C-alpha positions, 0 to 999 in steps of 0.5 A, a space after each residue: 438158535 438154528 444157524 443156516 447158510 442162506 445159500 444152503 437153505 435155498 439149494 436144499 429146498 430147491 432140490 426137492 422141488 416141483 413134482 420130480 425126484 430128478 436133480 439134473 446135473 451140470 451137464 449142460 453145454 450152454 452154461 446154464 446153472 442146472 443144479 437143482 431147481 425141482 419140487 418134491 416127488 409126486 407119488 407115482 408108480 412110474 419113472 420119469 424120463 431121464 437126462 443125457 450128456 449128449 446134445 440129442 434129446 433122449 430119455 433122462 437118467 432115472 437114477 436116484 437124485 443126487 444129494 447136494 453138499 452144503 455151500 460151505 463158502 457161504 457166509 453163515 447167517 442166523 435164521 431169525 429168532 423163534 420163540 424157543 419153544 417146541 412141541 416136544 418142550 411143552 405139552 400145554 396148548 399153543 396160544 394164538 400169539 405163540 402160533 403166530 410168532 413161530 418161525 423155524 427152518 426145518 429139514 431140507 431148508 423148509 420154513 415153517 411159520 405160524 400165521 393166521 393161528 395155523 402153522 404153514 410150510 413154505 419152500 423157498 424158491 430160486 431159477 435161472 433166467 436161462 431156463 426161462 429162455 429155454 422154456 420160451 423157446 420150447 413154447 414158441 416152437 410148439 406154436 410154430 409147429 401147430 399154426 392152427 392151434 392156439 397155444 397158451 402159457 400159464 405160469 403158476 406161482 407157488 405159495 412163497 410169494 404170497 406168505 413168506 414172512 418179511 424177515 425171511 425175504 432175503 432167503 428166496 427169489 421172488 417168483 414174480 420176476 421170473 413170471 413177468 420175464 416170461 410173459 414179456 418174452 412171449 408177447 407178440 410171438 403168437 403165444 397167448 399168456 394166461 396171467 394168473 399172479 395178480 388174480 391169485 394175489 387178491 385171494 390170499 385170505 382164502 384157502 388157495 394154497 395148502 398150508 402143509 403141501 407144496 401144491 395149491 388147493 382146488 380153490 386157487 386152481 379155480 381162480 386160475 381156471 377162470 382167467 384161462 377160460 375168459 382168455 380163451 373165450 369159452 364158458 367160464 366156470 362158476 363154482 357155485 354150480 360145483 358140488 363140494 365135498 371136504 376131507 379133514 386130516 390132510 397133512 402134506 409134503 411140507 411136513 415130510 420134508 421138514 419134519 416139523 411136528 407143528 405141521 403134522 399136529 395142525 392138519 388141514 381140510 381139503 375141498 374137492 369140487 365135483 363138475 356139474 356135468 360129472 355124470 356126463 364125462 367119460 374118462 379114459 386113461 392110457 399109459 405114457 405111450 397113449 396105449 392100453 387105455 381103460 375107462 375110469 373116473 375123473 375124480 379118483 383118489 381118497 387117500 388123505 396124503 395125496 388129495 391133489 390127485 383127487 383129479 386124474 388119480 396119477 401123474 404117470 397116465 395120459 387122460 382123455 376126458 370127453 365132455 358134453 360141452 358141444 363147443 367144437 373145441 379140443 384142449 390139450 394140457 401140458 402140465 406137472 402136478 400143479 396142472 391137475 387141479 385145473 381139469 374139473 374146471 374145463 369140463 363145461 368149456 371143451 368137447 375133449 380134454 387131453 392131459 399130458 404130464 411132461 415128466 412121464 409122457 412118452 409121445 411126441 406132444 406136437 404129433 399128439 396135438 395133430 393126432 387128437 385135432 387139438 384147437 387149443 394147447 395150454 401149458 400149465 406149469 408152476 414157477 419152479 418148472 419153467 425156471 429150473 431143471 424140469 424145463 428140459 422135459 419141454 424139449 424132450 416131449 417136443 423132439 421124442 
C-alpha cells in the first residue's frame, strides 16, 4: 500500500498544473501563497513571460520550474486500498470489476482511477482566494479601461470536481467554491459572468473531459460555447451542423505525469468538430508581438499527443480568424490552453475572432482590444489559472 501525505500529493500535483511550466516563487509582497498552483506544460516552442521580484510589471523568469520538497511535517495518510494488482503483475485481461475498483496515486500525485470500464487520470486541485481577488481586480480593470466593450469571465472547471472518487474527496479542494466566489465578486461590476459549471455537470456521462489528459474534450467546450453565445446574444452553435472526425490512440498528459501504464494501455478516441463555415474562414497567425503574420488554417494539428492543439496549432501565437458571419461583432479571447477548444464554435457568431494566450502574449491587451475594434472580450481560463500563479499574467498583459 502506497503512503502519501495529503498535502504532498496536493502540492506535487499543483506544481504541474494549467498550461505553464513555471512555478511562481514566494516573492509576492501581498502575502499570498504563490507556491505552485499551475497545470502541466503545454507543448509550445516559445517561452512564457517570467516573474520578477520588483513591484513593477516586467517579463516573468523563464528558468526551469523549481521542484518543491515534500511537506515532511504533514501527517502521513495512507491512500485508499487498491486491488493490489498492477499491469506488470498480471498478463490476464482485467475484468470490468477489476478496472472499476482500481485506485492508485502515481507519480507527481496524479490519481488514476477506474470507472465506467476505463481508467481515468485525475489531478487534485488547490488555489487561493487571494489569487481569485487578483483575477477579479484585473478583469474589472479591463472593463473600466474598455467601457465600449462587453467583458465576460468564464472560469472553466477541470475534471476533478466531476470524477474524483468519494474516498479521495479529502485530497482536493472543490473548484466550485472558487468559481462561485469569483462569480459573486464580479456581480454588479460591469463584467458579465459566463457560468458553465452547472451545464457541464449535466453532461458528465458524455465525453466532455479527457480521461488521459488534463484538458477537456471539444464536446465539453461546445457546451460551454453554447452558454457563452446565449449570454452574449449571438448565434448559438448547433453541433449537428459540424463535421465530426475521430482520431483513435490518444494518450495525453496524465499518463506522462503519472507513469501509470493503465492509462497508456487504455487510449481514448478524440473527436474534432469542424465549423460549418470552415471553407469561408481566413486564419492568420502572428508572433507574440502581433507581427510577422502568415495565413494558415484554423484546424492544424494531426499529432495524436497534442490533439487539444487541433485548433490554432500552437499556444504561443496570436490568431485572427476572419469569418463570414456579418454580425458587426468582433471578439477577443484571452485564454490559456483550455480556451482553444471554444474557438471553432464561435465562427458563426462573430465577424472577427482574435485569440491571445495570456502566457505568451507580449502586447498590451487593452491597447490591442482598441486596435482591433473589439466589441466583446472573453476571459476563458480554467480554475487553476484564476486561483494560482498563472494569475500574474493577467496583470502582465494589462500593463506591458
